[in-house]
N, C-alpha and C positions, 0 to 999 in steps of 0.2 A: 504494499500500499504506500502511496506517495502522501507522506505526512507533513512535510515541510512546505507550507504554502500560506498565503494570506487568503485573498478572494480567489478561489480557483479559476474564475474566469480571467484573472490577470496573470496566471501562472506562467505562461509562455513569454509574455512581454517581460515580466520581472526577472525570469531566469536568464533571459538573453541579455537583458541589461547588466546583470552581474557578471555573465560570461564575457561581455564585451569590455567591461572595465578591467577585468582580470588580465586580459590579454591585449590591452590597449596599445602595447609596444609593437605589436605585429599586425593587428587588424582594427577595424572600426565598424561600429554599427551604422546601418543605413535603414531606411524604411523597408521592412520585410525581411531583414537578415543581417549578414555581415560580409565585409569584403576585406581582402588582404592588402596590406601595404605593398607597393609596387617595387619591383627590382629596377636595376639601371636600364634594362632593355625592354621594350614592350613585347608582350607575348600574347597568344590567343588565350582569351579568358575562359576557363572552364568554371561553369557555375552548376553546382549541384544542389539538389533540394528535395523537399517533401515535408511531410508532417513532423512535428516535434515527437519527442519520447523515444528517439532511436539513438541517442548520443553514444559514441562520438560522431555518427552520422546525424547531422550534416555539418553543422557549424565547427565541430572539433576537427574537421579535415581540411580546413582552409589554411593554406600557407605555401611557401615555396616548394615545388615539386608535387603539389597536389592541386586542390581547387583554388581559384581566385576568388571565389565568393560562394556563399551558401544562402539559399532561400529557406526560411523557417516558417512553416505553417503552424496552424494550431495542432494540438496533439492528435496524431493519426489522421490529420486532415490535410488535404492538398492546400498549399499556399494559393492565394488568388493570383490571377493574371497580373494584377497591379503590383503585387509584391514581387513576383518574378521579374517583371520589367524593371522595377526599381533597382533591384540588386544587380541584374545584368547590365543596366545602363551605367551603374556605378563601377562595375568590374571591368567594363570594356576599355581596352588600351589601344584601340584603333586597328586591331588585327582580326576582329571578329570574336564572336562568343559561341560556345558550345554549351547548350542546356542538357543536363544529363540527370536522370531520375529512374526510380523503379516504374514498372509498367502497371500503373493504376489508373482507372478511368479519369478520376478528377485531376490527377497530375498531368495525364496526357492532354486533357482539354485546356488546363489553364496554362501550362508551359507552351502549348501550341499557340494559344491566342497572343502570348507575350512575344514569342518568336515572330509572329506576323507583324506585330507593332514595331518591333525592332527593325525588321527588314524594311518596312515602309520608311523608316528614318534613315535608311542607308547603311545599317549595321548588318553585317553578314552573320546570321544566326543559323545554328545547326542544332539538331536534336539527336541525342544517342540514348536509346532506351536500354534498361538493364532487364533482362529476361532469364534469370538464372535458376529459378526454383522449379526443379524437375517434377516436384509432386503436384504443382498446380495445374498442369496441362501436358498432354502429349505433344501438343503442337508448340514448337519453340517460340514462335512469335506471340503466342497468347499467354506465355508464362509470366508470372509476376516477378518482380526484382526484390531480392532480400539481401543476404551477406555478400552476394556477388557485386552489389553496388561498390564495395570497397575496391575490388580488383579493377573494375571499369574506370572508376574515378582516378584511381592511381595510375593507370596506363595513359589517360587522357592528360593528366597533370604532368607526367614524366615526359610525354612527347611535346607538350606545349613548352616545357622548360628548356627544351633544346632550341627553341626559336623556330620550330617547324611551321610550315604553312597550314592554315585551317583545314585544308583537304586531308593532309597527313595526320593531323591531330584527330580528326573525325574518324579516319580509318583505323588509327590505333584503338580508339574506344570501341568501334564496331568489332575489330578482331578480338579484343579482350572479351567482349560479351559472348561472341560466338564460341569462344573456347572455354566458357565457364559454366559449371553445373554446381548446384547446391541442393542439399537435402537436409531437413531439420526436423526436430521433435520438441514438443512443449511438455513440460511436467505440470505446470500450473499456469493460470491466467494472470493478467495484469490489471492493475487497479488505477483509474484515472484520479487525478488530484481532487480531493473532496469527496470521492465516491466511498461508500461503505462497502460495496460488494465489487468483486472483480468483473471486468468487462466480459469475460468468459470464463468457463470452468473446465477442468479435465477431471474425469472421475478419479476418486482416490485410488492410489496404487497403479494408475495407468499413465500412459503418455500418449499424446496426440501426435501420431506419425504423420509427417508432412504438413502439420498445422502451419498457418501463416502468421506473420509476426504481428498482425492486428486481431488474431483469433479467426481468420478465414478457415474454412473446413479443410481437413487433411484427408488422407487416404483412409485412415481407420484409427481407432483406439487400441492400444496393445499393452500388456502388462509391462511395468518398468523392468528392464533387463539389466544384468550385470554389465559392466563397462565393455567387456569383450564382445558381448552379444550386440550391444548398442553400436559399437564401432563397426562391427560387421554389417549391420543393417544400413548404416549410413553409408559405408563404403560401397556396398552392393547397389544401394539406391542411386548413388552418383554414377558408378560405372555402367549401370544399365542404360543410362542416357548419354554416355560419353560421346563427344563429337568425333567425326571422321578425321582422324589424324594418325600419323605414324609416330608422333612425338610420345616419348615416355617420361619426359621431365614435366612435373606439375608443381605449380604454386599451390600451397595448402593453407586454408584458414580453418581453424577450430574455433568457432564463435560462440560466446556466451550471450544469452538473450537478456540478461538482467540480474538474476539472483543465483545462477549457477556459478559456484566459486571457481576462482583461478585454479585451486589445487585439483578440483574435479576435471577441469579442462586439461590440465597437464596430464593427468592420468589417462584421459581419453585419447589425447594426442599419441601417447606411447602405444596404445592399442592400434590407433589408425596408422601410424608409421609402419609397424609390423605388418599390417595387412596390405598397405600399398607396396612396400617392397617385396612381399610374397607375390604380388601380382605383377612384378616387373616394372613398377614405376618408381622414379626417383624424386623425392620431395625436395623442392628448392625453396630455401629461405622461408620456412613455414612460420605463419603468424598464429599465435594462440592467445585469446583473450577476448574482451568485449569490444568489437568493432562496429556491429550493427545490432543495437538492442531493441528492447520493447518495454520500457519502464521496468517494472519489477517482475516481468514474466520469468518463470523458471523454465529453462530449455536450452538447447545448443543446436548448432548446425555445422555441416561440414561442406566446405567449398573447394573444388579442385579447378584450376585453370591449366589446360594443356599448353605448354609453352613452345613457341618458336624462338628464333634468335632475337627478334624485336620485342616480343612479349617478355622474354626473360630479362632483357636489358631494362625495360620500363618497370618491371616488377622489383628489381633490385636497385633502382635509381634512388639517389638521395631524396629525402623529403623532410620538411620541418613544420609540424602544425602543432596546435595545442594538445592534441590527443595522440599524435603518432609522429615519431621521429626515426629516421633511418639514415646512417652515415656510414659509408663504406671505409673511409680513410682510417678511423681509429681502429677498426677491426683488422684491416690489412697490416697493421704494425704488429699485431699480437702473435705470439708463438705458443704452441702447445707446451704444457708442463711435462717434463720427463718424469715419469713415475718409475721409481725403482722397485726392487722385489719387496713383496709384502713382508712387514716386520715379523709376522707370526707364521711365516711359511715353514713347513716341515724341514726344508732344505737347510734352514739355520739353526735347527733344533740340536741340542747336545744328544749324544748317544745315551739312551735310558738303559737302566738295569732290566734284567728279565722281569723282576717283580714290578718295576716301574711301568713297563710296557703293558703288563697284565692289568695293574690298576688303572692305567689311562683308558684301557678299553671298557672297564667297568664304569668309569666316570662318564664316558660318552653314552653308555647305556642309561646310566642314572639321569643325565640331562634330557634324554629322550622321554623318560618317564615323567620328568618334571613338566616337560612341554605338554604331554597328554593331559595331565591333571589340570594345567592352566587352561588348556582349551575347553575342558569340560565346565570349568568354573569361571570362565571369562565374564559372562553376563552378571553373574552373582557378585563377583569382586567389583565390577563397575557399579553395580546398584549400591553396594556398601559405601564405595568411595564417593558417590555423587551426593550422599546424605549431607556431607559438610565439605566436600572437595569438588573436583572437577569431572569425576566419573570415568577417568581414563586409566585407572590402575590395572584393570583386568586386560585391556587392550595392550598397554605398554608392557605388562609382564609377559604376554604371549609373544609379542614381537621380540622382546629381548631373549626369551628362552629359545624361540625359534632360530634367531641369529646365532645363539651359542651352540645349539645343536648342529647347525650348518658348519660352524667353524670347527667344532671338534671332529665331525665326520669326515671333514676334508684332510684330516691329519692322519698320517700312518708312520708307525715307528718312532713315536715320541713318548715322552713320559708324562706323568700326572701334572707336573709343574707347567710344562709347556702347553698341555691340553687346557688347563684351567686358566692360564693367562690368555690364550687365544679366545676361549669362551667368554671370559669376563670382559675383555675388550669389545668383542662382538656384541655382548649384551648391552653394555653402556652405550655403544655407538647407535644401536638400532632402537633400543627402548626409549632413550631420552629420559627426561624428567628426573625426579629425585630417586625413585626406586630404581631406575636403570643405572645411575651412577653408583648407588649403594651396592647393588648386587654385583656390578662389574668390579668394583674395587674389593668387595669381599671375596669373590671367587679368585681374583689375582692373588690376594693375600693368602688364601687357603693353599693355592698352588706353590706359592713360595715356601710355605711351611713344609709342605710334603717333599719338595725337591724332585728330581728325576732319577736318581742313581742309587737309592738304597737297596741294600741286598734283600731286605724284608720290610713289609709295611704292616703294622699291627694297629690294634684298637687305640693305644696311647697316641700313636702318630695321627690317627684320624681325629681323635678328640682335640689334639693340639692344633690340627688345620682348622677345625670348626672354631676353636678359640681365636685363631688369627682372623677368620672371617668376621667373627663378632666384633673383635677389637677394631678392625678396619672400618666397619660400619659405624660403630660408635664414635670413633675419632673424626670421620668424615661428616656424619650427620650430627654430631654433637648432641646426641640423644642419650637419655638415661631411662632406666626402668620407671614407669609411671608417666612418661610423656605421651603415651598412646602412640606408639610406632612399632615397627617390627622388632625392635629391641626388646619389648615386653615379652615376646615369645622366644626370641633368640637367646637371651641370657638364661632363662630357666632351662631351655633345651640343652645348652652347652653344659651348664652346671650338672644336670642330671646325667648326661652322657659321660662327662668327666668322672663323676663319682662311681657310676656303675662300671666303667671300664677298670678303674683302679681297685674296685672290690673283686675283680676276677670275672665278671660277666662277659659272655661272648659279645662281640661287636654288634651283630644283628639284634641280639636281645637288648643290649644296651641302648642302641639306636631307637628300638621300638619303644622302650620305656621312656626315653627322652622325647619321643614324638607325642606321647600321651601328656607329658608335662607342658610341651609347647601348645598343644591343643587347649588344655585347661587354662593357660595364661592368655592365649589369643582370645578365647571366648570371654574371658574376664575383663578385657579391655573395653567392653560395652559399658562398664561403670566408671570408666575414666574420662576426663576432660583433656582434650589435646593441647599440648604445649609446644608443639613443634609443627612445622609445615603449614600447608594451605588451609588445613581444617581449623587451625587455631583462631582465626577471627570469628568462626562460627561454632565455637566450642560447645555452647549449650545445646546447639542443634544436634550435634553428634552423640550426646548422652543417650544411652540405651542401644546404640549401634556399635558393634565391634570395629576395631581398626582394620582397614583393608590390608595393610601391609603385614600386620601380625597374622591375619587370617591366611594370606597367601604363604607366608613363611610355614605355618603350621601344616597346610595342605601339602607343601612340597616335601617337608621332612617325613611326613606320613607316607608319601608316595615312595620316597627313597628307602623307607623301611621295608616296604614290599619288594623292592628291587634288591636290596641288600639280603633279604632272606633267601632269594634265589641263587645268590652268590656266596653263601656262607663258607663254602670251602676255600675261598680266596685267602682269607686270614685264618691260618691254622692256630689251633689253640696253643700250641707250643710257642708261637710268636707273641702271645699276649703277655703283658707284664703281670708279675705276681701280685696278689692282693696286698694292699698296704693298710695294716690294722690301724684304725683311728684316722686314716688319711682323709682329707677333704679337699673340695675344689679351690680352696685359698692357699694351699701349700705352695712353697717356693717352686718355681719352675713351671707353674700353670700361667695361662694367658692373663694379662692385666684386665681382660674383659670380665673377669669374675669379681672385681672389686665392689 
């Protein structure tokens, strides 16, 4: 919904006034729109236009290398012939004017009337229509213009900037239009300023396939699909109407219609790129972002332009406008960064002992078990985290564990220290956030404690590695027991494990007992008020809900208890330390995390 307005009837004029004042150093407002300041030499004036609500089309594309002027009508409404004439007259530099716009009945009529008036006054006025929307008609001349506007305007502006004759500039635009195809989908409607309801609606959970940017009917409604399927639908839709050409080089636009976020468009572009390359097409200087929008509509479109030599030169030409800037010279001076060998590659790892190699394999197995349990509990962890946080804990933990598993599984012939270091760094890099950093640092510290080359690894070694994990997390997060963090589960877990191992209990049994201690402590965090992290400002709100970090820690050590039971034979009883009568977790030689 468009919420920032005064009188909705004045919205277009007032936003244009603000726009023109913001960019007064490069353009000026005239009745009906804006025109660019002039360069040293006169050129053919390219004047684009249509209704408002599509920014950066049309006013945002006025500047060197693009349009010389833009006619700005009311929202989704053709500008009047008088407005078109006013802008074109102001933009004319004595070399003729090309009026360019999408193929809509009102635009065709009003731009046509203005062109006739200009011609009567001796100004050479041409018209170049944009007809790129393949979903709107099987007949090319009847198609409406949508995101292909950008390509056609760009070709016209680039050709005009060379000083070309109006005949050549007009031909550049017509060639661009003939080579351009667009296919789009809408996820939600758009709302006019001051309106309470959207201009049109899309059934929940569906998308309007081929829907126009003003809500014009599309081909059908279809369930919202994953990005890979959406990309395939759009690519197939465009390719089904490809022009007759032998060219395999294509300009690409992945366009957002208003509320589809940049990150979503980046993801979609990745899928589109793979599909285009698989079909033998080479993307050339792709553009991903909001180029032709529709107020707050949710949706996106794919535009392809099959390039010849001239079209590719115009597509890559420099331009400088309020909403779009392209400069070749700064990029030409850049050189790719040389990337050396990955710092955690197995080629750089020290030779492990036999026991180290065996333990490393079990660590990889344990990480996979951790990933499984996190995936099963992702939604619940997110729900708990959302009570007083941002709700991303489950997703972040799954991403981190997934990266750790991938890193560990990519290594062969390495020891536990190397495996945990690689896993920890991958976890921290992929998960992000506080928990990602803490888990990454903790795994690295545990690996450093274990080393790679011990002749045997026993329960005491594992307990010390857990202590190193806890200490690293405490020191980095500066959390103590009672702060309502994962430390509330991690410290009791370590204390129980340490005591049980020292009493002579087998490692699997000791780990299982410690897991129960972690579970009890994690559940008890529901009675705590957070003193660290994002939940602290909403401390009262979190009362009655356990801490997500403590819960995930408990889930993971419980899962590892199951994995450890399957590999009980790895740590032989003879390797375990003898019981220490009267010993406890605070004896000398244990981790400082016990304090």
